[in-house]
C-alpha positions as CSV (number, residue, x, y, z in Angstrom):
1,M,-205.7,-78.6,81.3
2,P,-207.2,-77.9,77.9
3,R,-208.7,-80.8,76.0
4,T,-207.1,-81.8,72.7
5,L,-208.7,-81.4,69.3
6,L,-206.8,-82.8,66.3
7,V,-207.3,-80.6,63.2
8,A,-206.7,-83.2,60.4
9,T,-205.4,-81.0,57.6
10,R,-201.9,-80.4,56.3
11,N,-203.1,-77.4,54.2
12,R,-201.6,-74.3,55.9
13,G,-204.3,-72.0,54.7
14,K,-207.1,-74.2,56.0
15,W,-205.2,-74.7,59.3
16,M,-204.8,-70.9,59.9
17,E,-208.5,-70.3,59.1
18,I,-209.7,-73.1,61.3
19,R,-207.4,-72.1,64.2
20,E,-208.9,-68.6,64.2
21,L,-212.5,-69.9,63.9
22,L,-212.0,-72.1,67.0
23,A,-209.7,-69.8,68.9
24,D,-212.1,-68.9,71.7
25,L,-212.6,-72.6,72.7
26,P,-210.5,-73.9,75.7
27,L,-209.0,-76.6,73.5
28,E,-205.5,-77.4,72.5
29,L,-205.6,-77.5,68.7
30,I,-203.1,-79.9,67.1
31,P,-202.3,-79.6,63.4
32,L,-201.7,-82.8,61.4
33,D,-198.2,-81.6,60.6
34,A,-197.3,-82.2,64.2
35,L,-197.9,-85.9,63.6
36,S,-195.8,-86.4,60.5
37,H,-195.4,-90.1,61.2
38,L,-199.1,-90.7,60.4
39,P,-199.9,-91.8,56.8
40,E,-202.4,-89.9,54.6
41,A,-206.1,-90.9,54.9
42,V,-207.7,-92.3,51.8
43,E,-210.5,-90.2,50.4
44,S,-212.7,-92.5,48.4
45,G,-216.1,-91.0,49.3
46,L,-218.8,-89.9,46.8
47,S,-219.6,-86.7,48.7
48,F,-217.9,-84.1,50.8
49,E,-219.6,-85.6,53.9
50,E,-218.2,-89.1,53.2
51,N,-214.7,-87.8,52.6
52,A,-214.6,-85.6,55.7
53,L,-215.9,-88.5,57.8
54,Q,-213.4,-90.9,56.3
55,K,-210.5,-88.6,57.3
56,A,-211.8,-87.8,60.8
57,R,-212.4,-91.5,61.6
58,F,-209.0,-92.5,60.2
59,F,-207.0,-90.0,62.4
60,H,-209.2,-90.5,65.5
61,E,-208.7,-94.3,65.3
62,R,-204.9,-93.7,65.2
63,T,-204.6,-91.1,67.9
64,G,-207.6,-91.6,70.2
65,W,-208.1,-87.8,70.1
66,L,-211.3,-85.9,69.3
67,T,-210.7,-85.1,65.6
68,V,-212.1,-82.7,63.1
69,A,-211.5,-83.1,59.4
70,E,-213.0,-81.2,56.5
71,D,-213.5,-81.7,52.8
72,S,-214.3,-78.7,50.6
73,G,-214.4,-77.9,47.0
74,L,-215.6,-75.5,44.2
75,I,-218.7,-76.4,42.2
76,V,-219.0,-74.6,38.9
77,E,-222.4,-74.9,37.2
78,A,-221.2,-74.4,33.6
79,L,-218.8,-77.4,34.1
80,G,-221.5,-79.7,35.4
81,G,-220.3,-79.3,39.0
82,A,-216.6,-79.7,38.3
83,P,-214.1,-79.6,39.9
84,G,-216.2,-80.6,42.9
85,L,-214.7,-83.4,44.9
86,L,-211.6,-83.2,42.7
87,S,-210.9,-79.5,43.5
88,A,-207.6,-80.2,45.1
89,R,-206.5,-82.6,42.4
90,Y,-207.2,-80.2,39.4
91,G,-203.5,-79.4,39.2
92,R,-200.2,-79.8,41.1
93,N,-200.6,-76.4,42.8
94,D,-203.0,-73.4,43.1
95,A,-201.7,-71.7,40.0
96,E,-202.2,-74.8,37.9
97,R,-205.6,-75.4,39.2
98,I,-206.7,-71.8,38.5
99,A,-205.2,-71.9,35.0
100,R,-207.0,-75.1,34.2
101,L,-210.3,-73.8,35.5
102,L,-210.1,-70.5,33.6
103,A,-209.1,-72.4,30.4
104,E,-212.2,-74.6,30.7
105,L,-214.4,-71.5,31.2
106,R,-212.7,-69.4,28.5
107,D,-215.8,-69.2,26.2
108,V,-218.3,-69.0,29.0
109,P,-220.0,-65.6,29.4
110,P,-220.1,-63.8,32.8
111,E,-223.8,-64.5,33.4
112,R,-223.1,-68.3,33.2
113,R,-220.1,-68.4,35.5
114,A,-222.0,-69.1,38.7
115,A,-220.2,-71.2,41.3
116,R,-220.3,-72.1,44.9
117,F,-217.8,-73.2,47.5
118,V,-218.9,-76.1,49.8
119,C,-217.2,-77.2,53.0
120,V,-218.2,-80.1,55.3
121,A,-216.5,-80.4,58.7
122,A,-216.7,-83.8,60.4
123,L,-216.2,-84.3,64.1
124,V,-215.3,-87.8,65.3
125,G,-214.5,-88.8,68.9
126,P,-215.6,-91.0,71.8
127,G,-219.4,-91.1,71.5
128,V,-219.7,-88.5,68.8
129,E,-219.8,-88.4,65.0
130,R,-221.3,-85.3,63.4
131,T,-221.0,-83.3,60.2
132,F,-221.5,-79.6,59.6
133,R,-222.0,-78.1,56.1
134,G,-221.4,-74.6,54.8
135,E,-222.0,-73.2,51.3
136,V,-221.4,-69.8,49.7
137,A,-222.5,-68.7,46.2
138,G,-220.5,-66.6,43.9
139,R,-219.1,-66.4,40.4
140,I,-215.8,-67.1,38.6
141,R,-213.8,-64.1,37.4
142,T,-212.0,-64.2,34.1
143,A,-208.6,-63.5,35.8
144,P,-207.2,-63.8,39.3
145,V,-207.5,-60.7,41.5
146,G,-206.1,-60.3,45.0
147,T,-203.2,-61.7,47.0
148,G,-204.8,-63.1,50.1
149,G,-206.4,-66.5,50.7
150,F,-205.4,-69.7,48.9
151,G,-206.8,-72.2,46.4
152,Y,-209.4,-70.8,44.1
153,D,-209.9,-67.6,46.2
154,P,-208.4,-65.2,43.6
155,I,-211.0,-66.1,41.0
156,F,-214.0,-66.6,43.2
157,E,-216.0,-63.4,43.5
158,Y,-218.4,-62.9,46.4
159,P,-221.1,-60.7,44.8
160,P,-222.4,-58.9,47.9
161,L,-219.0,-57.4,48.4
162,G,-218.0,-57.3,44.7
163,K,-214.6,-58.7,45.6
164,T,-212.8,-62.0,45.3
165,F,-212.1,-64.0,48.4
166,A,-208.4,-63.2,47.8
167,E,-209.2,-59.5,48.2
168,L,-210.7,-60.0,51.6
169,T,-208.9,-60.1,55.0
170,R,-209.0,-63.5,56.7
171,A,-211.6,-62.2,59.1
172,E,-213.8,-60.8,56.3
173,K,-213.6,-64.1,54.4
174,S,-214.3,-66.2,57.4
175,A,-217.4,-64.1,58.2
176,V,-219.1,-65.2,54.9
177,S,-217.2,-68.3,53.7
178,H,-218.2,-71.9,53.4
179,R,-215.5,-72.9,55.9
180,G,-216.6,-70.1,58.3
181,Q,-220.2,-71.3,58.2
182,A,-219.3,-75.0,58.8
183,F,-216.8,-74.3,61.6
184,R,-219.1,-71.9,63.5
185,Q,-221.7,-74.7,63.6
186,L,-219.0,-77.1,64.8
187,R,-217.8,-74.6,67.4
188,D,-221.4,-74.2,68.8
189,F,-221.8,-77.9,68.9
190,L,-218.5,-78.4,70.8
191,R,-219.5,-75.8,73.4
192,Q,-222.6,-77.8,74.1
193,H,-221.0,-81.3,73.8
194,L,-218.1,-80.5,76.1
195,G,-220.0,-78.3,78.5
196,I,-218.1,-75.1,77.6
197,A,-219.7,-71.9,78.9
198,P,-220.4,-69.3,76.2
């Protein structure tokens, strides 16, 4: 009987990426949408680590299940680190968030459009509380390109490939992305923590 891991996100794009990154573990992955009766967790932390831990603790306490939550965001140097922790609240939907960011960068030249994605995954359960961090550097395009991904992916260019995250397949993105990095660390830890053979 597989053990249960609650994946504490209601973001469909994140759920699909996380599910694929953890697919080779003998765990039953439960999305938060399957527990619609649970309230939302408050995110009042001052860092991605604090927010991720708040969410993971909140849902572990209410279910008793081993729980993973993540907090992630886009840090743009020319905007003093914005949108950062407020990445998901920069607009009502992806299109609004992208439009606002591009408007704020309208007069910023290409060489000053450096940005990075950060993801922190937090694992909370009986006797365990750990965080795992991933970062990827890139730059912000002047207009969206590509139809894949979600969030800011259409304007985040990954320089080694010369493409935005929205132009990559999910597998290509996960191989280099902030979320891919964080959840591969978490996957390796779970193998050791739960005694799962490689």
